C-alpha positions, 0 to 999 in steps of 0.5 A, spaced: 215 107 813 219 107 819 226 110 821 230 105 825 237 107 828 242 104 824 249 108 826 252 114 829 258 116 824 264 120 826 268 121 819 275 125 820 277 129 815 283 133 812 283 140 810 279 142 804 282 142 797 279 148 794 279 147 786 276 153 784 270 155 780 267 151 775 261 151 771 257 147 776 260 152 782 266 152 787 269 145 787 272 142 793 275 136 795 275 133 802 279 127 803 277 122 809 282 120 814 279 115 818 273 115 824 268 110 827 261 108 827 257 105 832 250 102 832 245 096 834 247 092 828 253 096 825 259 098 828 267 099 826 272 104 823 272 108 817 278 107 813 282 112 810 281 114 803 275 116 799 273 123 800 267 128 799 267 131 792 263 137 794 260 143 790 259 150 793 254 154 790 253 161 790 248 161 795 252 158 800 249 151 799 254 145 799 252 139 795 255 133 798 258 127 794 262 122 798 264 115 797 269 111 802 270 104 805 268 102 812 271 096 816 266 093 821 267 090 828 267 083 825 272 084 819 267 086 813 268 091 808 263 096 806 262 101 801 258 107 803 256 113 798 252 119 801 249 125 797 246 131 800 245 138 802 248 143 807 245 150 807 243 155 812 244 163 814 250 166 811 253 168 818 252 161 820 255 158 814 261 163 815 262 160 822 262 153 820 267 155 814 272 158 820 272 152 824 267 154 829 263 150 833 256 151 831 249 148 833 247 143 828 240 146 829 242 153 826 243 149 819 240 144 815 245 138 813 241 132 811 244 126 807 242 120 803 246 113 804 247 107 800 251 101 802 255 095 798 258 089 800 259 082 798 260 079 805 254 075 807 253 077 814 251 084 811 248 083 804 241 086 808 245 093 807 245 092 799 237 093 800 237 098 805 236 105 804 238 110 809 237 117 811 241 122 816 242 128 819 249 131 820 253 136 823 260 139 821 266 141 826 272 143 824 276 137 823 270 132 822 263 130 820 258 127 825 251 124 822 246 119 825 243 114 820 237 111 820 234 105 815 228 107 812 224 100 813 
């Protein structure tokens, strides 16, 4: 098994919508408003729409659940879904919540990525699993995705 660089993603976000406590934790929705991605075989823009339907657990861990659409540099449309976790020391998570710049090495933010498309040029993505290491800023998420080969 190897990890092959797939793309670096920059996903721009709206402010957090806090839906309050549910039976699973604090439900938050973070709408996706745009962005870009760039890699050796995959580049383009993140389209507005989609969101992260996130659960914030009592221990501060966030369960990530995103679904959104990409447009490649050559016009293909791709569906991407990610699932993962973000956690760290309470003081670090507090700084993230306040929108402060935090070195990603201070917390754990990992994702599993799946793609779907009908475009013949990118059918290989339908059969590709990817993992990613992420970082949260005040208005965006950045992550580097690697195809698992």
